[in-house]
C-alpha positions, 0 to 999 in steps of 0.5 A: 463463495462468501469471503470475509475481509478482514482490515484493520485500516484506520485511514484509506491505506495502500492495503485496504486498496488492493482488498477493495480492488480483489472485491471489485475484480471477483465480485461476479464469482463470489460475495464479498463482506468486510469486516473493518474498524468502528469509526474507519473513514473507509468504512462508507467507502466500502458501502458506497461500492456495494459491499456489506459492512460490519464493523469491531472496535479493532485495538492494536498492540503498541509499546503503551503498558495499557494498550498492552494491558488491553489488547488480550481483552479485546482480542477476545471480545471481537472474536465473539463478536466475529464468530457472531457475524460468520455465522449470521453471513454464513462465511466459507473464506476468512481473508486477513488483510494482514498478518499482525492482525491475530483475529483469524487465528483467534477465531481458528481457536474458538472453532472456526472451521472454514478457509482462512487465508492470512495477506502479508502485506508488511515486509517482515524483516521491518516489524520487530523480531518479537512480534514478528516470530509471534504474528507469523508462527500463528499466521503459519499454524492456523491459516490454510495460505499465507499470501505473500503479495510480492517476492520480496516479501514471500523471500522473507516469509519462513518456509512453508508448504502453506506459503504462496505469492500472489500479486495484487491485480492492475484493477484499474481503468483510464477515464481520463485520455489527455489530462493537461499539466496545470503547473507552469514548472515541471512538477515531481509528485510524492503520492503517500501517507505521512508515515515515518519510513515512507521516504518524504524527507529524503526526498525533500533533501534530494529536491533541494540538490536537484533545484541547484541543477534544474530551477525550473521544477517544484514538489508535491507531497500529496496523502493523509496523517491518518488522524495520528498525531506521530503522523501529523507531527512528521508531516510538520517536521517536512513543512518546517524542514522545507521552510528551513531550505527556503523550499516555501514557493516551489514545495506544496503540501496537500491531503489525501488524494480523492482522483489518483488518476488525475494527479499522476497524469498530471505529474511529470515524474512520480517519486517513492523514497520509502525505506521498505515497501511490500508491494506498492500501489503508488508504483503500480499505478504510476506506471499503469498511468504512464508516469515515470517513477524513481523509487528506492530498491526497497522491496515491491518497486523492483518487481513493478520497475524495470530499472532503466526500462520503465523507471529508475531504481535507487539506493534506499536514504542515498540523497545523492543518488536519488537527486541524480536520478531526478536531474537525469530524468528532469532534464530528459524529456525523451526518456520520460516518454520512454519510461511512461510507454514501456512502463505501461506495456509492463505492469498490464502484461505482469500484473493482469486481472485475468492472471489475478483471477485465475490464481485466486480462484485456483487457492479455492481449490 
């Protein structure tokens, strides 16, 4: 089957990573074509992996009056262009990689007859209600399947026979058996793009409390600003707060990480204190590569981490609880090793590639 994946990521996001992993996992069974935003850095990445890529000038809905006025015209223009691509590539299935992208629904209105799957990679309740209702209505009216990437997402969707939960696969492999730690201190790693709501601000405050109890620690934030001014503003706020807390010698900021395996294996403990995660590839990768994780009870991580068995779950925005977990785990090497081994076993079984391939192909029937 020829499958067209529409993804509007302007940077290397978790959503795009999951779609790419899917295509790599299924490329022996199906032919994948991507439609991505013009100028997005992920265009070259998809091409490097051997996939056909087309680009369109995507427009996002925002609070700007000008953006709202332009959006309908851009949507119609892109739908017409997409219709031509679908015919040219002889597409049998369109996969819209998140429900807020209306191109799939618009294409159906323009006469597209083949299969349409709409993925939901955001927790719906994190989206303002007027937009959420519009997007979910369009997805449920025009899609053949609405694919929730976790039970947390599925439980927030309006009841519909089209709804299905399909976990993203562990399409990962270990290239390096032993990665020596290159740090003098016990290292915390926060691997996430600099977007408000991702929780780096909580981690910084919790780290300051942890440092008072364990001075032999350091924290690294690594991620992209996705080329957005608001994200860079958030990153600069974090840097300013780091200086204000007197942590500049033990807290560092890095850009996008190319080799995730090395970064995760070099760290002693991974952190994710997000306000909301539909899934969390970071939590999955941390467990797969054997680095214990402390994460918030914010949706997806609760399905990847078994509390006090493969990692630690804490409440959202609870800096005191975050610090307590960080202190406990940083002072207990035996527990870190136990979590690491248990986490590897758990995610490799629950999110196995074979299970995903079987489930995906079953959806096509």
